[in-house]
N, C-alpha and C positions, 0 to 999 in steps of 0.2 A: 636501496634495500638489497641485502644479500639474498642469494638463492634459497638459503635455509629458511628464510622467513615466509616463504610461500606456503609452508605447511604448518605454521605455528597455530595451535588450537585456539579458536576464538578470534583470530586475527581478521580484521575487516578486509585488508588487502588479500589475505589468504582465502577468505570466504569468497571474494569475487573471483580469484584465480581458480579456486576449486569448482565454483559454479560454472565457469567457462569450460573446465575440463569435464564436468558432469554432463554438460550438454552433448559433448561428443560421445559420451558413453551411455546416454539416456536409454537407448533401445535395449542395450545389454542389461543395464541395471533394472529396467522395468520388467524384464522377463520373470516368469514364475520361477522361484528357487527350486521347485521340484522338477523342472525341466519340461513341464507341459506348455501348452500354448499360452501366450501372453494374455492375461485377463483384460487389461486395459485396451489393447489394440485389436485383439482377435475375438475374445469371448464376449465381453460386455456389448460390443456393437450388435452381435447376433441376438443376445437376450433383449437388448433395448428395442430393436426393430421388430422382433417376432413375439416376445413374451411379456414385456412389461405393461402393455396396454391392459391385459387381463390379470396379470400376476405381478404387479408392481406396487408402487407406493400409494396409489389412489385406492383407499379403502372403500370408496363408493362404487367402484367398478370392478373390484377384485373378485375373481371367480374361484370357487372350490376352496376358499380359505387358504389359497396357496400364494405365497409371496416369494419371488425369485430374486428381488433386487437386494436382499439382505441375507447373508449366508446362514445365520442362526435360524431364521424363519424357514429357509429352503430345506433345512435338515429335519424339520418337524413334519409329522404326518399331515397330509392334506385332508380335506373333508371325506374323501373315500377311504382314508386310512393308509394309503400308499405314501411312500417317501420319495420325493422328487429326486433328491441327490443323496447318494450313498458314497462318500468319498473313497476313492480307490476301487470301487466296484460299479463300473458303468452298467453292467448287465443286471444289477440288482436295483438300479435307479429307474424310477417310473418315468423320468424325463426321457431317458434313452428308449424305453419301451414305446412311449407315445410318439416320438419323432420318427420311429421306424414302422409304426403301425400302418396297415393298409385299410383298416376299417375307417370309413369317413366319419364315424361317430366317436372314434377314439384318437385318431391322428392329431398331432399338434405340430404347427398351428392348424386350426380348423380350416377346411377348404374354403369356407366363406370369407376368410381374410384375403384370399388370393395372393398369399405371400408364402409359398411353400419353401422349406429349407432346401438348399442344394446339398448334394452329396458331400461336398467339401465342408460345408457348415456343420453337417451332422457328425462328420469325423472329428472336427475341431471340438465339438461339445463332448464327444466320447473321450477324446484324449485328455481334455481338461478334467473330467471327472476321474479318469483313471489316475491322473497325477495328483489327485487330492481335492479337486474342486475348490481351490483357494480363491478368495476374493481379494482384490487389491483396492484399497480406498483411494480416493482422489489424492493427487500428489500433495495438495496443500495440507492434508491431514496426516501426512507421514512425517516421522521425525527425520530431520536431515542427517545424512550419513557422511562421515568423513571419507574423503577420496584421496588415496595416496597417489601422488604424482608418479607417472611411470618412469622407469629407469631409461636412460638414453645411452646409446653406444658412444656418441661423440659429445662428451660433457661440455667442452668449450663452445660447441655450436649453440647450446641452449642458453643464450645470453638473455638476461632480463634486467639490464641496467636501467630500463625505462622506469621501473618501480622506484628507483632512487631519485628520479627527477621530480621537482616541485610541480611540474606540469601534470604529473600522474593524478593528483587530486582534482585538478581542473577538468581533466578528461573524463574521469568517472563521476565526479561531482555533478557534471551536467546531466547524467542519467538520473541521479538521485533527485536533482532539482525538478526534473520533468515529472517524477512521481509526486513530488510535493507541490506541484503547480506553481513554482516560483515565478514571480514577476516583480518588476520595479514600479508598477503602477497598480491602482486599486481595481481596475476593470470597471464595468458599468459606465454610465453616462459621462460624468466629468473626467473619469480616469486619471485622477491626480496621482502624482508620484508618491511612492512610499519608501521609507528608509529601512528596508529589511535586509540590506546587503550584509550586515554583520552575521546573520545566520548563514548566508551563502559562504562567507569566508570561514565560518566555523566548520561547515561541511568539508570544505577543501582542506583545512588544517587537520581535521580528524582523519580523513583518508590518507593524507601524507604521513600522519603519525601512526598509522596502522592501528587505530583504536579497535578493540574487540567489538564484534557486532552486537553482543548483548548490551554492552555499555552504550554503543551508538544508538541503539533502540531506546533504552531506558531514559537517556538524557533528552532525547527529542520528544518523548511522550510525557515525561514527568520530571524533567531535570530540576524544576523549581521546587519540587517537593522533597528532594534529597536533603539529608541533614547538612546544615551549613553550606547550602548551595553556592557555588562560585558564580561569578558573572558569566563565565563561559557556559556553565550548565543551565543557567537561566536563558541565555541567548539561544541555546539548542532548542528550546521549546518553540522557537519561531517556526518550526515545521508546520504547525497547525494555524499559524497566523498568516499563512499565504492565501487564505480564502479571499474571494473578491469582496469589496466593500462598496456599498451603494450610498452615495452622498447626495442623491437627487432630492430636490425639495418636494415635500408632500408624501414621501414614502412612509410606510409603517415600519419602524425599526425592528419590532418583534417579528414581522414577517421575514425580513431579510436575515435576522438572527437565525430563524428556523432554516432558511436556505443554507446559511453558513454551516450549521450543525449537520445537515444531511450531507453536505459536501465533505465534511470531516469524517463522518462515518464511512462514506464511500471510499475516501482516500485511505483510511486506516485498513479497510477490508482489502483493497487492492494491493497496498504496499506490504502489509505485514501478515495478512491471512491468506493471500493468494486467491481471494474470492471477490466476485461482484455481488454485493449485498443489496443492491438497489431494489430488487423485487420485493424484499421483505419490508421495505418502507411502506408499502400499501397493503400487503396481505401476506399471510403464510402460504407458501407455494409448496405443493407436494413434491416437487423436484429440487427444492432449495434446502440445503442443510441448516440455514439460519431462519428460525421462525420469526414472525412479526414481533412477538414480545421481546425476544433477545435483541432485535434491532434497536428498539427504543430503550432497552436497558443500557446499551452501549451509548446511544445518543444522549441519554440522561447524564451519564458520566462525563461526556464532553461538554454538555450544556451547563454543567455546574461550575465550570472553570471561569475565573475572572480573566479579564484581558487588560491589565494595566499597561501603560506605556513605560518603556524602560529607556532612560536617557543614558547614553554611553559616551564616555569621554575618550577620545583618541589621544594618547599621550603626546604624540608629536604636534597635533593640532592644539592641544591645551597649552603647551609651552609657547607656541606662536601667539595664542590668544592672550596669555599673560604678558608677553613681551609688548604686544600692541597696546594693552591697557596701561602699562607703565609709560610707554611713549606718549599716549594720549594725555595722561596726567601731567607729564613734564611740559607738554605743549600748552595745556590749559593754564598752568602756573605762569607762563610768560605771555599770556594773551594781552595783558595791560601794556606791556612793553612793546609788543608788536603792533597794537592798534591803540595808540594813546587817545584818550577822550578829551576833547577841548571843553573848556568851561562853558556851560550853558546858562544864559540869562533868560529867565522866565518872566513874562509880563502879560497883562490882560489888555487887549486892544480897546481903545475908547470908542464909544458909539458917537458917530458924527451926525447921522441923519437916519430917519426911519420914515418910509413913505409907502402908502397902500396903493396898489395899482387900480383898485376899484373905488378909490376915494373914501 
């Protein structure tokens, strides 16, 4: 693969390369664009430790009708009428007034929490509000941004002929197969072998072909639903056929169908949403962005899918199979010559004597 393909929009190989580059730039990219403190690494930890218990997502324990974990809510007047955050104006913000107060009945956090803010933490909050009090959502909810590879002084040094190797797909395909929980056996008690290696080979071929990531995603989640789906697109849906299969006698098939579905929901969340959605399987959690209802909406979508077997013919093996059939037919036609049958004379033996042992 040529160097220019590293930055091709939508390219799967380019996506992986850009992701690796983004990791090296993550701290810089995560910084607040206004130049203030980084919300994710500097501000949110302070708010989470000192403020969210009384002014967070739990509406049962929220005080003064003030919520600080959501920007729009934090900009609204609290029960007292004061506004906690006035972007760009820290000295007009009630939050700043409270954290600097010497009145034990006014200072925040309250002395009863025994978790006073340090001078450094107070300055961080002031600088954040002065810079605009911007909130940064969880990275999984942010739209991916294209990262331009940096220019290098010595262009010949930046060699990437590895991307042209067929081993490239094997190297990165292993990472993807870990996400898909790929295995050559069914798991559980008998752990019989399963023939899902065509999906493994599809992943490797797709990586080596530099398939666009959106297409890579679509074909694995719903390739069989595409118009005039090709065998390869149907094979791609093997992603969610990697769940374990229990063949033990006496099991309830519906019970393990349920376990397979929860596994697929969790895998979809981890792989494509960047979230662990397991908490929502049992209840809506105040700190979890996925509510209980949405969890089972996604599960219902996956649970409505059929799971037919797909017989695949390997061209080279099919040719060998047909050749062996022809050879067998030819040999069968000559069996009489190879094993001549002698003439058989059938007769019924004559009864000469019959005697009872007991008389």
